[in-house]
Structure formats: C-alpha cells, structure tokens
N, C-alpha and C positions, 0 to 999 in steps of 0.2 A: 471731212468726216473720216474717222479711222477706227480700227478695231485694235484693242489691246487685250492681252491675256495675262492673268495673274493666277498662279497655281497655289492653292491653300491645302493644308493637310489636316485631317481629323478622323472622325469615325462616322460610319453609317450604321444605324440600328433599326431593326424591324423584325417582328415575329420572334422576339426573344434572342436574337443573335446580333452580334456586333462585328463589323469589319473595319480595318484601317483603310482609308481612302485618300487619294489626292483628287481634288476638284479643280476644274477650270472655272474661274470667275472671269466673265467677259465684260469689257467696258467699251461702249460705243459712243463716240463723241468727238469733240474738237477741243480747241484750247480754252473754250469758255464754259461748255456744258457737257454732261456725260450721263449715260444711262448704264446702270449696273445690271447685268444679267446673272442671277444666282449668287446671292450673298452667302458664301460658304465659309464656315469655321471661324474666320478671323476678321472681325469688323475693323480692327485697327489697321491691318494690312490693306484692306480694301479702301478705307478712308485715306490712307497714305497714297494709294494709287490714284484716287480721285483728285487729291491735292486741293488747290484753290478753286477748282472748277465747281460750278453749280451742279449738284446731283439732282436730276429731274425726276428720277424714278428708280425703283428697285424691282425688277421684273423676275418673278419666279417661274422657271419652266415647269416645275412641279414641286410638290411639298414634302418629298422625302427629307429627313432631317439634315442630311449632309448638304442639301441645296438651300435650306432656309434658316439654318440655326443661327446665322449672324444677322438676319434681316431686321428683326425688331431693334437690335442695338444700333445697327447702322442707320436705321430710320430715325431713331431718337437723337442720334448724334448730328444728323444732317437736316432733318425735317423733310426728307424725301418720302413720298408715298410708296407703300409696298403693293404690288400688283400680283394677284393670283387668280387662277380660274376657280370658280366656286365649287366645282366638282371635286377639288382636292382639299376641301375644308376638313374632312375627317382626318386626313394625314397631317395637315397643319396643326390641328388640335392635339395630336400626339406629342408634338414638340413644343407648342406654344399655347397651352390651354387658356392662358389669361390674356392673350393678344389676338387681335383680329386684323387681317389685311385691310388696307385702306381702299383699294379699288379692285373691281372684278374684271378679269380678262374675259373676252368673248371671241369666238371664231369670227374672223372677218374684221375685227377691230384694227384700227391703225393708230399707232403711237408715233407722234412726231418728235424728232430730235434733230434740230437744225433744219437742213434742207432734205433730210432723209425721212422716209416713211417706213416704219417697222410694222409689217403685216403679221397679225396674230393668227396662227393656224392651230386649232384644237386637234391634238393628235393623241387621243387616249390609248391605253394599252399597257405601258409601263406604269402609269398611274392614271386614275380616272380623269384628272384635270390637267394632264400633261399638255403643254403647248410647245410649238416651234415658232421661231421668229424669223421672218424672211424680209431681207432688205434688198429689193431689186436693184436699187441704184448702185449698190456695192457688190452685187452678185454673191451674197453670203446668206447662209441659213444657220441660225443658232438652234441646235437640235436638242439641247438638254440630254436626257437619257433615252430619247426615242430612237435615234439612229447614231451608230458608231462606225468607225472604220472596221469593216468585217461583218456588219449586220445590225439587227435591231437590238434595242435594250432588253435587259432581263425581264422575264415575266413569271418567275417562279415563286413570287412572294404575294402576300395579301394585297388585294385591290389591283392586281395586274391580270392581263389576259393576252395570250399570244395571238389568237386570231384577230383580236381588236387592234393590236399594234401593227400587224401586217396590213390590215385595212387602212390604218392611218398612214403608214409609209407609202401605200399606193398613191396617196395624194401628193406626197413629196416627189414621187417620180415624174410628176408632170412639170416640175421645175426644170430650167435649163440644165443640161448635163454638166456644164462648167461651173455650176453653183458650188462654191466652197462651203463645206459643212463644218462649223465650229461646234465640237461636241462637249458634253458635260464632263467627260473624263478622257484623258489620252489625246491622241493626235487628231489633226484635221483629216477630212476625207473630201470627197465630192459626190454629187448626185450620180454623175456618170460612172465613177469607180464602183459604186455600190449597186447600180441598177441591174447588172446581169444576174447576180445571185438572188436579189430581191424579186425580180420579175419571175424567176424560176419558182420561188416559193409561192408567189401569188398564183401562178398558173396551176400549181399542184394543190392549191387550197390549204397550204400549211401556214 
C-alpha cells in the first residue's frame, strides 16, 4: 500500500469571491486498486493517475468546490462511488445541484483498501462535514483543509467556525507525533510539528 500525490489547478469560489488554487489529490492503493481522496479540478488527470487499477472509491474530505468539482465526472467514468459526510450536503449542492454523493461518511467509520483500514474522523470547522482520514498502518493522516503546515484551515467564510476547528484539531493531537499529515493544499507536515502551536491555542481557548 502506498500514497501518491497529484497536484491539480483550478479555482475555489464561495461567498461571491473566486481564488486560483492548487489542490493535492491523494491516491492510496497498490498495483491493483486505489482510493482517491479529493477529486479536484481535472477528472482526466486523476483517471490517468489511477491507470488500469480499480478505483474503489472517491472520498471527499469536504465539499468546497475545489475539492469536489471533478468527483461526479470521475465517478461516471469509473463507476466508483463518491463518499461525503452528510453535513456538507449544503456545500455540495452549491457545486452539483443535480448530483448526489453515493455514500455517507460517518465519524468512526472504517473504509478498507487492501490490507489497510482508513479511519474516518469527523473534524468540522473549515466546513460542517469536513473529515480527516487516518491510516494507522502507514502512519499517515489525510487532513483535507482541517490542518496545514503552520496551523488550522481557514474559517473566515460561510459554514466555517474557528472554535469548532480548534476543537476538531484537539482530536488530531491524540495521534502519534510522528504521524505524517498529507494536506489538501501545499506541503506535508506532521502531528508533532504542529502540536506546540495548536496546544497553545487550545489552552488559551482560541
């Protein structure tokens, strides 16, 4: 089982504003099967990265348009189900009013891929239905936009809340310090690298 990273480019739009963004699309799998985490911008590029492998699922860490805009097209092309936490349905409908995710994510759920167990952690704050995906066998966490190198994801837009994301991140700090964090944008980090600043925010109640 291995982790592969694909960077795709496009835009993120919310609250009447639009920004250019580069997104990390993560593939977790082996030579036979793979799970896609966040189908962003370019279904063709993601399908090329999947190659001849069986795509077992498309997991959305949250439903901001830059993380889900390619999901229905990739699903239609491959037959893979789209997974989303139902609390993000309102955001999903802003991008895909005529489509519905195939499966609902839930806190504590386990998604199997090969011999690995992907643990779903509901981590609202950046978005109501935001999730992180923890794979203990590999020592990795796919954090979406909940946690980045340098701190938590943005909470200054609709459907987001800073105290809520800090509460969610407090759950992540219980993971082993050496856990590698694969983020939704930008470079990797680790739980241990982010813990000192985050613990200070939690202590101060911010």
